[in-house]
matplotlib code that plots the C-alpha trace (Angstrom):
import matplotlib.pyplot as plt

x = [45.2, 42.8, 40.8, 38.2, 38.3, 34.9, 34.2, 31.0, 31.0, 28.6, 27.4, 23.9, 25.0, 24.5, 27.5, 25.5, 26.2, 30.0, 29.8, 27.9, 30.9, 33.5, 36.3, 38.2, 38.3, 36.5, 38.0, 35.1, 35.3, 32.4, 34.3, 34.6, 36.8, 38.9, 40.3, 43.8, 43.6, 46.3, 44.3, 41.1, 40.6, 40.3, 42.5, 45.4, 44.8, 44.8, 48.1, 49.6, 48.4, 49.9, 53.2, 53.4, 52.5, 49.2, 47.3, 48.6, 45.7, 43.1, 39.9, 38.3, 35.1, 36.1, 39.2, 37.4, 37.0, 40.7, 40.3, 39.2, 42.7, 45.0, 48.2, 46.7, 45.6, 49.2, 50.6, 48.3, 49.2, 52.9, 52.5, 50.9, 53.8, 56.4, 55.1, 54.1, 50.5, 48.1, 45.3, 42.3, 39.7, 36.6, 34.5, 37.2, 36.9, 39.0, 42.1, 45.2, 48.1, 50.5, 50.5, 53.1, 54.9, 55.4, 53.4, 50.6, 51.0, 47.3, 46.4, 48.8, 47.3, 43.6, 44.1, 45.9, 43.0, 40.3, 42.2, 42.1, 38.3, 37.7, 39.6, 37.6, 34.4, 35.4, 36.2, 32.7, 31.1, 33.0, 31.8, 28.2, 28.4, 29.8, 27.0, 24.5, 25.9, 25.9, 22.3, 21.4, 23.2, 21.2, 18.0, 19.3, 19.1, 22.9, 24.5, 27.9, 30.0, 29.2, 31.8, 34.3, 33.9, 37.5, 40.0, 42.2, 46.0, 46.0, 43.4, 45.3, 48.7, 47.0, 46.0, 49.5, 51.6, 53.6, 54.6, 55.8, 57.9, 59.5, 60.2, 61.6, 64.0, 65.5, 63.8, 63.3, 59.9, 59.8, 61.1, 58.4, 55.7, 56.9, 57.4, 54.0, 52.0, 50.9, 51.0, 54.0, 51.6, 50.4, 54.0, 54.8, 51.7, 52.7, 56.2, 54.8, 52.4, 55.1, 57.3, 54.5]
y = [-102.7, -100.0, -98.1, -95.3, -92.6, -91.4, -88.6, -86.9, -84.3, -85.9, -89.4, -88.5, -87.8, -90.4, -92.0, -94.0, -91.7, -91.9, -95.7, -96.4, -95.1, -96.7, -98.9, -101.4, -101.2, -98.3, -96.1, -94.0, -91.2, -89.4, -86.3, -82.6, -81.6, -79.3, -82.4, -83.0, -86.1, -88.0, -87.5, -89.0, -92.7, -94.0, -91.3, -92.2, -95.9, -95.2, -93.3, -96.2, -98.7, -96.4, -96.3, -100.1, -100.5, -102.2, -99.5, -98.3, -96.4, -94.2, -92.7, -89.7, -88.0, -84.4, -82.7, -81.3, -84.9, -84.8, -81.6, -78.0, -76.6, -76.1, -76.9, -80.1, -81.2, -80.5, -82.5, -85.4, -85.4, -85.2, -88.7, -90.0, -88.6, -90.0, -93.5, -93.3, -94.0, -92.9, -90.5, -90.0, -87.2, -88.6, -85.4, -83.7, -86.1, -88.8, -86.7, -88.5, -87.4, -89.3, -89.6, -91.9, -92.2, -88.4, -85.9, -84.5, -80.7, -80.2, -82.2, -80.0, -76.8, -77.9, -79.4, -76.2, -74.1, -76.4, -76.7, -72.9, -72.9, -75.5, -73.4, -70.3, -72.2, -73.3, -69.7, -68.7, -71.5, -70.2, -66.7, -67.8, -70.0, -67.1, -64.8, -67.4, -67.8, -64.1, -63.9, -66.9, -65.2, -62.0, -64.1, -66.0, -69.4, -70.2, -72.1, -72.9, -76.0, -78.5, -78.8, -81.6, -81.9, -80.9, -83.8, -84.6, -84.7, -88.4, -89.1, -87.0, -88.7, -92.1, -91.3, -90.5, -93.3, -93.6, -89.9, -90.4, -93.4, -91.4, -88.5, -90.7, -92.3, -88.8, -88.3, -84.6, -83.0, -82.6, -86.1, -87.5, -85.6, -86.8, -90.4, -90.8, -88.5, -86.2, -82.4, -80.8, -79.0, -82.3, -83.4, -80.1, -80.5, -84.0, -82.9, -80.0, -82.2, -84.8, -82.1, -80.5]
z = [-29.3, -30.3, -27.7, -27.4, -24.7, -23.6, -21.2, -19.8, -17.1, -14.6, -13.7, -14.8, -18.4, -21.1, -22.8, -25.4, -28.3, -27.8, -27.0, -30.2, -32.2, -30.0, -31.4, -29.3, -25.5, -23.9, -21.2, -19.8, -17.3, -15.8, -14.6, -15.2, -18.2, -16.0, -14.2, -15.7, -18.0, -16.0, -12.8, -14.2, -13.2, -16.8, -18.3, -16.1, -16.8, -20.5, -20.3, -18.4, -21.1, -23.8, -21.9, -21.6, -25.3, -24.6, -26.5, -29.9, -31.3, -29.4, -30.8, -29.2, -30.4, -29.8, -28.5, -25.5, -24.3, -23.5, -21.5, -21.2, -20.6, -23.6, -21.5, -20.2, -23.7, -24.9, -22.0, -22.9, -26.6, -25.7, -24.1, -27.3, -29.3, -26.8, -27.1, -30.8, -30.1, -32.9, -31.8, -34.0, -33.4, -35.1, -35.2, -37.2, -40.1, -38.4, -38.4, -37.1, -34.9, -37.2, -41.0, -42.6, -39.3, -38.9, -36.9, -38.9, -39.2, -39.9, -36.8, -34.8, -36.0, -35.6, -32.2, -31.0, -32.2, -30.8, -27.5, -27.2, -28.0, -25.4, -22.8, -23.8, -23.5, -20.0, -19.0, -20.3, -18.2, -15.1, -15.7, -16.2, -13.1, -11.0, -12.2, -11.3, -7.8, -7.3, -8.3, -6.1, -3.1, -3.7, -3.5, -0.4, -2.1, -2.4, 0.5, -1.0, -0.9, 1.8, 4.5, 4.0, 0.2, -0.6, -1.1, 1.8, 1.7, 2.3, -0.5, -3.0, -2.2, -2.4, -6.0, -6.9, -5.5, -8.8, -8.6, -5.0, -6.1, -8.9, -6.6, -3.8, -6.4, -7.0, -10.4, -11.4, -11.4, -15.2, -15.8, -13.4, -15.2, -18.6, -17.6, -15.9, -18.3, -15.5, -15.3, -13.7, -11.4, -10.0, -9.4, -7.6, -5.5, -4.5, -3.5, -1.5, 0.4, 1.1, 2.6, 4.6]

ax = plt.figure().add_subplot(projection="3d")
ax.plot(x, y, z, "-o")
ax.set_aspect("equal")
plt.show()
């Protein structure tokens, strides 16, 4: 099956432009790009469908739809490679992860470069946000995060039941991350919370 992955940063943003170009089933997340791909509701579902062989070809508009962190983008693409799932970046002239059954060297180079650009853009956004908060504090109009908006231990663990199952079966941290298509950081955090 073919599918298209769509991501916008907030619920208020419009997905129509990406949806109009979508091919096959749509997996749409309205979530910040810094959230690891495997931890996004539809990103995680897509990786699961790739692992089971349901999805064989995924289209993405831009590389930054996969993430704003070069390591996370690499982790996500590693899952595509592991399960031989074709990935096409449409804004880059429909460049494919695989050509004639082999990994496309041009894709690899371009994605590495664009992943670094996406990460740099994220750092610039963080800097501008920090500057804006500093100025707002000076003017006395910044109140900060509302109390109780951080994710609880229980909620985090509930999202990662498959990770817990793998760890409880004795699977290593790296093997768990590779098998489920999640970052090793997530697996380590799950293990730490289980032991706390």
